[in-house]
Backbone and ligand atoms as CSV (ligand in chain L), in Angstrom:
chain,resi,resn,atom,element,x,y,z
A,1,MET,N,N,-37.823,14.133,-9.785
A,1,MET,CA,C,-37.072,13.256,-10.316
A,1,MET,C,C,-36.127,12.318,-9.259
A,2,ALA,N,N,-35.534,12.995,-8.501
A,2,ALA,CA,C,-34.880,12.294,-7.612
A,2,ALA,C,C,-35.485,11.529,-6.850
A,3,ARG,N,N,-35.102,10.241,-6.690
A,3,ARG,CA,C,-35.614,9.228,-5.903
A,3,ARG,C,C,-35.273,9.452,-4.492
A,4,ARG,N,N,-36.106,9.877,-3.659
A,4,ARG,CA,C,-35.892,10.286,-2.243
A,4,ARG,C,C,-35.963,8.953,-1.379
A,5,ASN,N,N,-36.794,8.030,-1.679
A,5,ASN,CA,C,-37.078,6.854,-0.772
A,5,ASN,C,C,-36.253,5.842,-1.132
A,6,THR,N,N,-35.122,5.904,-0.618
A,6,THR,CA,C,-34.329,4.680,-0.823
A,6,THR,C,C,-34.192,3.632,0.448
A,7,SER,N,N,-34.979,3.680,1.262
A,7,SER,CA,C,-35.322,2.923,2.395
A,7,SER,C,C,-35.059,1.553,2.176
A,8,THR,N,N,-35.310,1.191,0.895
A,8,THR,CA,C,-35.309,-0.425,0.666
A,8,THR,C,C,-33.953,-0.930,0.504
A,9,TRP,N,N,-33.003,0.304,0.314
A,9,TRP,CA,C,-31.833,-0.041,0.126
A,9,TRP,C,C,-30.886,-0.481,1.487
A,10,PRO,N,N,-30.096,-1.322,1.404
A,10,PRO,CA,C,-29.358,-1.569,2.671
A,10,PRO,C,C,-28.472,-0.251,3.272
A,11,GLU,N,N,-28.413,-0.320,4.434
A,11,GLU,CA,C,-27.841,0.953,4.990
A,11,GLU,C,C,-26.297,1.021,4.438
A,12,VAL,N,N,-25.627,-0.090,4.535
A,12,VAL,CA,C,-24.056,-0.096,4.358
A,12,VAL,C,C,-23.834,0.493,3.031
A,13,SER,N,N,-23.211,1.426,2.906
A,13,SER,CA,C,-22.913,2.028,1.704
A,13,SER,C,C,-21.451,1.486,1.231
A,14,ASP,N,N,-21.483,0.336,0.782
A,14,ASP,CA,C,-20.073,-0.263,0.347
A,14,ASP,C,C,-19.861,0.018,-1.168
A,15,THR,N,N,-20.684,0.899,-1.910
A,15,THR,CA,C,-20.404,1.169,-3.184
A,15,THR,C,C,-19.429,2.534,-2.952
A,16,GLN,N,N,-19.458,3.445,-2.058
A,16,GLN,CA,C,-18.706,4.403,-1.782
A,16,GLN,C,C,-17.336,4.023,-1.316
A,17,ALA,N,N,-16.428,4.584,-1.789
A,17,ALA,CA,C,-15.238,4.204,-1.263
A,17,ALA,C,C,-14.938,4.547,0.261
A,18,PRO,N,N,-14.654,3.709,1.112
A,18,PRO,CA,C,-14.514,3.892,2.330
A,18,PRO,C,C,-13.151,4.584,2.597
A,19,ALA,N,N,-12.853,5.110,3.792
A,19,ALA,CA,C,-11.358,5.722,3.967
A,19,ALA,C,C,-10.558,4.529,4.221
A,20,LEU,N,N,-9.733,4.263,3.527
A,20,LEU,CA,C,-8.608,3.149,3.881
A,20,LEU,C,C,-7.453,3.744,4.404
A,21,THR,N,N,-6.828,3.126,5.166
A,21,THR,CA,C,-5.659,3.594,5.899
A,21,THR,C,C,-4.443,2.635,5.286
A,22,CYS,N,N,-3.294,3.275,4.800
A,22,CYS,CA,C,-2.181,2.775,4.385
A,22,CYS,C,C,-1.524,2.023,5.797
A,23,ALA,N,N,-0.953,1.080,5.739
A,23,ALA,CA,C,-0.335,0.240,6.753
A,23,ALA,C,C,1.035,1.084,7.009
A,24,LEU,N,N,1.390,1.617,6.119
A,24,LEU,CA,C,2.917,2.233,6.364
A,24,LEU,C,C,2.871,3.698,6.744
A,25,CYS,N,N,2.381,4.349,5.838
A,25,CYS,CA,C,2.283,5.904,6.155
A,25,CYS,C,C,0.957,6.273,6.945
A,26,GLU,N,N,-0.010,5.369,7.147
A,26,GLU,CA,C,-1.151,5.651,7.944
A,26,GLU,C,C,-1.974,6.727,7.216
A,27,ARG,N,N,-1.720,7.161,6.193
A,27,ARG,CA,C,-2.745,8.126,5.505
A,27,ARG,C,C,-4.132,7.361,4.969
A,28,GLU,N,N,-4.986,8.141,4.853
A,28,GLU,CA,C,-6.212,7.784,4.611
A,28,GLU,C,C,-6.365,8.114,3.068
A,29,VAL,N,N,-6.430,6.881,2.319
A,29,VAL,CA,C,-6.455,7.077,0.838
A,29,VAL,C,C,-7.713,6.367,0.371
A,30,SER,N,N,-8.198,6.624,-0.899
A,30,SER,CA,C,-9.471,5.940,-1.540
A,30,SER,C,C,-9.255,4.471,-1.898
A,31,GLU,N,N,-7.926,4.244,-2.241
A,31,GLU,CA,C,-7.730,3.108,-2.804
A,31,GLU,C,C,-6.132,2.552,-2.183
A,32,LEU,N,N,-6.208,1.027,-1.800
A,32,LEU,CA,C,-5.080,0.594,-1.276
A,32,LEU,C,C,-4.674,-0.625,-2.354
A,33,THR,N,N,-3.385,-0.512,-2.376
A,33,THR,CA,C,-2.742,-1.587,-3.036
A,33,THR,C,C,-2.350,-2.759,-2.234
A,34,GLN,N,N,-2.466,-3.794,-2.685
A,34,GLN,CA,C,-2.068,-5.122,-1.712
A,34,GLN,C,C,-0.666,-5.395,-2.190
A,35,HIS,N,N,0.203,-5.011,-1.134
A,35,HIS,CA,C,1.708,-5.262,-1.408
A,35,HIS,C,C,2.024,-6.729,-0.835
A,36,HIS,N,N,2.558,-7.424,-1.440
A,36,HIS,CA,C,3.180,-8.741,-1.155
A,36,HIS,C,C,4.253,-8.460,-0.385
A,37,LEU,N,N,4.173,-8.919,0.732
A,37,LEU,CA,C,5.415,-8.804,1.716
A,37,LEU,C,C,6.441,-9.826,1.086
A,38,ILE,N,N,6.173,-11.060,0.709
A,38,ILE,CA,C,7.018,-11.881,-0.133
A,38,ILE,C,C,6.678,-11.634,-1.514
A,39,PRO,N,N,7.478,-11.067,-2.258
A,39,PRO,CA,C,6.969,-10.850,-3.675
A,39,PRO,C,C,6.480,-12.120,-4.309
A,40,ILE,N,N,5.336,-12.005,-5.173
A,40,ILE,CA,C,4.857,-13.271,-5.885
A,40,ILE,C,C,5.931,-14.275,-6.474
A,41,ILE,N,N,7.073,-13.433,-7.079
A,41,ILE,CA,C,7.745,-14.406,-7.791
A,41,ILE,C,C,8.918,-14.943,-6.806
A,42,ALA,N,N,9.084,-14.434,-5.708
A,42,ALA,CA,C,9.874,-15.166,-4.736
A,42,ALA,C,C,9.040,-16.051,-3.951
A,43,GLY,N,N,7.916,-15.871,-3.887
A,43,GLY,CA,C,6.874,-16.952,-3.175
A,43,GLY,C,C,6.963,-18.213,-4.255
A,44,LYS,N,N,6.862,-18.022,-5.425
A,44,LYS,CA,C,6.863,-19.094,-6.340
A,44,LYS,C,C,7.996,-19.914,-6.306
A,45,ARG,N,N,9.092,-19.416,-5.947
A,45,ARG,CA,C,10.369,-20.215,-5.828
A,45,ARG,C,C,10.245,-20.996,-4.569
A,46,ARG,N,N,9.558,-20.342,-3.591
A,46,ARG,CA,C,9.388,-21.198,-2.388
A,46,ARG,C,C,8.361,-22.260,-2.534
A,47,GLY,N,N,7.684,-22.225,-3.503
A,47,GLY,CA,C,6.272,-23.066,-3.627
A,47,GLY,C,C,5.181,-22.504,-2.856
A,48,ILE,N,N,5.066,-21.017,-2.784
A,48,ILE,CA,C,3.985,-20.524,-2.067
A,48,ILE,C,C,2.901,-19.963,-3.057
A,49,LYS,N,N,1.756,-20.276,-3.059
A,49,LYS,CA,C,0.848,-19.687,-4.028
A,49,LYS,C,C,0.758,-18.205,-3.700
A,50,PRO,N,N,0.495,-17.462,-4.838
A,50,PRO,CA,C,0.292,-15.790,-4.761
A,50,PRO,C,C,-0.844,-15.769,-3.513
A,51,GLN,N,N,-1.883,-16.317,-3.714
A,51,GLN,CA,C,-3.074,-16.207,-2.603
A,51,GLN,C,C,-2.647,-16.496,-1.377
A,52,ASP,N,N,-1.571,-17.403,-0.997
A,52,ASP,CA,C,-1.273,-17.797,0.299
A,52,ASP,C,C,-0.068,-16.554,0.929
A,53,LEU,N,N,0.246,-15.835,0.099
A,53,LEU,CA,C,1.252,-14.849,0.475
A,53,LEU,C,C,0.749,-13.626,1.390
A,54,PRO,N,N,1.202,-13.312,2.356
A,54,PRO,CA,C,0.827,-12.241,3.353
A,54,PRO,C,C,0.985,-10.950,2.600
A,55,THR,N,N,0.000,-10.132,2.658
A,55,THR,CA,C,-0.065,-8.895,2.009
A,55,THR,C,C,-0.220,-7.651,3.060
A,56,LEU,N,N,-0.139,-6.647,2.514
A,56,LEU,CA,C,-0.197,-5.210,3.372
A,56,LEU,C,C,-0.965,-4.389,2.419
A,57,GLY,N,N,-1.857,-3.599,2.891
A,57,GLY,CA,C,-2.645,-2.671,2.287
A,57,GLY,C,C,-1.732,-1.283,2.165
A,58,LEU,N,N,-1.328,-1.009,1.217
A,58,LEU,CA,C,-0.564,0.036,1.118
A,58,LEU,C,C,-1.074,1.084,-0.013
A,59,CYS,N,N,-0.754,2.429,0.319
A,59,CYS,CA,C,-1.143,3.411,-0.680
A,59,CYS,C,C,-0.138,3.102,-1.965
A,60,SER,N,N,-0.397,3.650,-2.974
A,60,SER,CA,C,0.301,3.494,-3.999
A,60,SER,C,C,1.838,4.052,-4.204
A,61,ALA,N,N,1.909,5.375,-3.534
A,61,ALA,CA,C,3.188,5.948,-3.104
A,61,ALA,C,C,4.372,4.793,-2.373
A,62,CYS,N,N,3.625,4.301,-1.207
A,62,CYS,CA,C,4.401,3.420,-0.483
A,62,CYS,C,C,4.839,2.097,-1.057
A,63,GLN,N,N,3.926,1.710,-1.905
A,63,GLN,CA,C,4.091,0.520,-2.459
A,63,GLN,C,C,5.332,0.755,-3.695
A,64,GLN,N,N,5.039,1.759,-4.385
A,64,GLN,CA,C,6.190,2.118,-5.386
A,64,GLN,C,C,7.308,2.367,-4.845
A,65,TYR,N,N,7.439,3.150,-3.782
A,65,TYR,CA,C,8.680,3.393,-2.951
A,65,TYR,C,C,9.363,2.152,-2.718
A,66,LEU,N,N,8.784,1.047,-1.947
A,66,LEU,CA,C,9.234,-0.062,-1.797
A,66,LEU,C,C,9.957,-0.905,-2.986
A,67,HIS,N,N,9.118,-0.974,-3.971
A,67,HIS,CA,C,9.630,-1.740,-5.057
A,67,HIS,C,C,10.555,-0.921,-5.880
A,68,SER,N,N,10.776,0.454,-5.723
A,68,SER,CA,C,11.922,1.121,-6.261
A,68,SER,C,C,13.415,1.221,-5.437
A,69,THR,N,N,13.055,0.782,-4.066
A,69,THR,CA,C,14.088,1.003,-3.201
A,69,THR,C,C,14.829,-0.474,-3.009
A,70,PHE,N,N,13.996,-1.564,-2.894
A,70,PHE,CA,C,14.508,-2.786,-2.524
A,70,PHE,C,C,14.291,-3.699,-3.810
A,71,SER,N,N,15.100,-4.716,-3.889
A,71,SER,CA,C,15.148,-5.565,-4.795
A,71,SER,C,C,14.100,-6.778,-4.344
A,72,ILE,N,N,13.795,-7.598,-5.221
A,72,ILE,CA,C,12.738,-8.685,-4.922
A,72,ILE,C,C,13.222,-9.508,-3.755
A,73,ASN,N,N,14.513,-9.782,-4.042
A,73,ASN,CA,C,15.252,-10.545,-3.041
A,73,ASN,C,C,15.360,-9.896,-1.605
A,74,GLU,N,N,15.536,-8.642,-1.555
A,74,GLU,CA,C,15.585,-7.999,-0.394
A,74,GLU,C,C,14.413,-8.134,0.290
A,75,LEU,N,N,13.398,-7.739,-0.404
A,75,LEU,CA,C,11.990,-7.743,-0.036
A,75,LEU,C,C,11.497,-8.917,0.566
A,76,ALA,N,N,11.952,-10.079,-0.097
A,76,ALA,CA,C,11.480,-11.351,0.237
A,76,ALA,C,C,12.233,-11.888,1.534
A,77,THR,N,N,13.528,-11.505,1.796
A,77,THR,CA,C,14.295,-12.196,2.855
A,77,THR,C,C,14.422,-10.977,3.913
A,78,GLN,N,N,14.650,-9.745,3.785
A,78,GLN,CA,C,14.811,-8.877,4.896
A,78,GLN,C,C,13.672,-8.063,5.127
A,79,TYR,N,N,12.855,-7.834,4.180
A,79,TYR,CA,C,11.716,-6.915,4.461
A,79,TYR,C,C,10.474,-7.209,4.377
A,80,ASN,N,N,10.131,-8.522,4.917
A,80,ASN,CA,C,9.090,-9.338,4.623
A,80,ASN,C,C,7.893,-9.272,5.789
A,81,THR,N,N,8.295,-8.170,6.725
A,81,THR,CA,C,7.233,-7.870,7.673
A,81,THR,C,C,7.002,-6.443,7.892
A,82,LEU,N,N,5.947,-6.118,8.203
A,82,LEU,CA,C,5.716,-4.552,8.357
A,82,LEU,C,C,6.782,-3.793,9.282
A,83,GLU,N,N,7.021,-4.773,10.453
A,83,GLU,CA,C,8.042,-4.270,11.432
A,83,GLU,C,C,9.493,-4.039,10.736
A,84,ALA,N,N,9.805,-4.817,9.870
A,84,ALA,CA,C,11.132,-4.771,9.418
A,84,ALA,C,C,11.227,-3.592,8.502
A,85,LEU,N,N,10.140,-3.239,7.700
A,85,LEU,CA,C,10.095,-2.204,6.843
A,85,LEU,C,C,10.198,-0.726,7.718
A,86,GLN,N,N,9.358,-0.979,8.814
A,86,GLN,CA,C,9.162,0.292,9.350
A,86,GLN,C,C,10.526,0.520,10.150
A,87,GLU,N,N,11.234,-0.286,10.272
A,87,GLU,CA,C,12.745,-0.137,11.176
A,87,GLU,C,C,13.745,0.325,10.257
A,88,ASN,N,N,13.403,0.045,8.890
A,88,ASN,CA,C,14.371,0.614,7.953
A,88,ASN,C,C,14.651,2.209,7.947
A,89,GLU,N,N,15.682,2.512,7.894
A,89,GLU,CA,C,15.804,4.054,8.056
A,89,GLU,C,C,15.465,4.789,6.913
A,90,GLN,N,N,15.748,4.141,5.695
A,90,GLN,CA,C,15.255,5.014,4.562
A,90,GLN,C,C,13.822,4.857,4.443
A,91,VAL,N,N,13.106,3.724,4.750
A,91,VAL,CA,C,11.676,3.741,4.823
A,91,VAL,C,C,11.203,4.731,5.757
A,92,ALA,N,N,11.594,4.828,7.072
A,92,ALA,CA,C,11.216,5.662,7.806
A,92,ALA,C,C,11.237,7.075,7.285
A,93,ARG,N,N,12.234,7.368,6.828
A,93,ARG,CA,C,12.372,8.790,6.444
A,93,ARG,C,C,11.394,9.154,5.203
A,94,PHE,N,N,11.189,8.137,4.239
A,94,PHE,CA,C,10.171,8.144,3.415
A,94,PHE,C,C,8.830,8.449,3.883
A,95,VAL,N,N,8.551,7.392,4.819
A,95,VAL,CA,C,7.359,7.604,5.518
A,95,VAL,C,C,7.010,9.104,6.231
A,96,LYS,N,N,7.957,9.426,6.827
A,96,LYS,CA,C,7.924,10.668,7.408
A,96,LYS,C,C,7.521,11.880,6.469
A,97,TRP,N,N,8.264,11.808,5.236
A,97,TRP,CA,C,7.888,12.744,4.242
A,97,TRP,C,C,6.496,12.566,3.680
A,98,VAL,N,N,6.150,11.332,3.293
A,98,VAL,CA,C,4.986,11.127,2.711
A,98,VAL,C,C,3.700,11.371,3.479
A,99,LYS,N,N,3.973,11.419,4.807
A,99,LYS,CA,C,2.872,11.621,5.657
A,99,LYS,C,C,2.264,13.052,5.358
A,100,LYS,N,N,3.263,13.843,5.064
A,100,LYS,CA,C,2.901,15.311,5.001
A,100,LYS,C,C,2.348,15.656,3.555
A,101,GLN,N,N,2.350,14.706,2.638
A,101,GLN,CA,C,1.790,14.825,1.379
A,101,GLN,C,C,0.354,14.470,1.386
A,102,PRO,N,N,-0.537,15.514,0.729
A,102,PRO,CA,C,-1.967,15.018,0.610
A,102,PRO,C,C,-2.194,13.723,-0.005
A,103,ALA,N,N,-3.203,13.047,0.553
A,103,ALA,CA,C,-3.246,11.699,-0.052
A,103,ALA,C,C,-3.909,11.647,-1.484
A,104,THR,N,N,-4.433,12.950,-1.906
A,104,THR,CA,C,-5.076,12.996,-3.253
A,104,THR,C,C,-4.047,13.343,-4.198
A,105,LYS,N,N,-2.849,13.744,-3.615
A,105,LYS,CA,C,-1.848,13.882,-4.885
A,105,LYS,C,C,-1.113,12.770,-5.151
A,106,ALA,N,N,-0.871,12.591,-6.584
A,106,ALA,CA,C,-0.146,11.455,-6.713
A,106,ALA,C,C,1.407,11.716,-6.380
A,107,VAL,N,N,1.786,11.007,-5.564
A,107,VAL,CA,C,3.138,11.248,-5.179
A,107,VAL,C,C,4.306,10.337,-6.062
A,108,LYS,N,N,5.199,11.052,-6.532
A,108,LYS,CA,C,6.305,10.424,-7.069
A,108,LYS,C,C,7.148,9.767,-6.064
A,109,ALA,N,N,7.327,8.272,-6.100
A,109,ALA,CA,C,8.116,7.724,-5.103
A,109,ALA,C,C,9.456,8.155,-5.295
A,110,ARG,N,N,10.027,8.102,-6.529
A,110,ARG,CA,C,11.339,8.550,-6.630
A,110,ARG,C,C,11.346,10.157,-6.745
A,111,GLY,N,N,11.713,10.458,-5.788
A,111,GLY,CA,C,11.713,12.134,-5.757
A,111,GLY,C,C,12.722,12.732,-6.562
A,112,ARG,N,N,13.835,12.071,-6.952
A,112,ARG,CA,C,14.863,12.785,-7.553
A,112,ARG,C,C,14.814,12.473,-9.042
A,113,ASP,N,N,13.631,11.864,-9.613
A,113,ASP,CA,C,13.476,11.446,-10.867
A,113,ASP,C,C,13.493,12.654,-11.780
A,114,GLU,N,N,14.563,12.652,-12.594
A,114,GLU,CA,C,14.581,14.092,-13.301
A,114,GLU,C,C,13.645,14.339,-14.592
A,115,ARG,N,N,12.910,13.172,-14.744
A,115,ARG,CA,C,11.953,13.295,-16.107
A,115,ARG,C,C,10.912,14.486,-15.738
L,1,ZN,ZN,ZN,1.388,4.853,2.172
């Protein structure tokens, strides 16, 4: 029953999730979130369309962390480059920790969440 002859199919298996690498923690994950370096709402205030805003491919843990740590304003003005994020001590500490977490595990960005 199994169709073995799939030679007519293109070689590129883009249906399979490729290993994607988070720009911040460099873990390989199956899905990346587009993190807007300048949050959409801040971009709007500057008259920048969402599609013109620079983005980073981040894993959900990093993305969540950034948004739970910094305000929209901080992200837009101080942490709007990958370098600025990496240089932040808090972020560096988080990245160091999250690197050790398996990519398959859903990581709670707020480690001290009591819920
Ligand atoms: Zn990450």
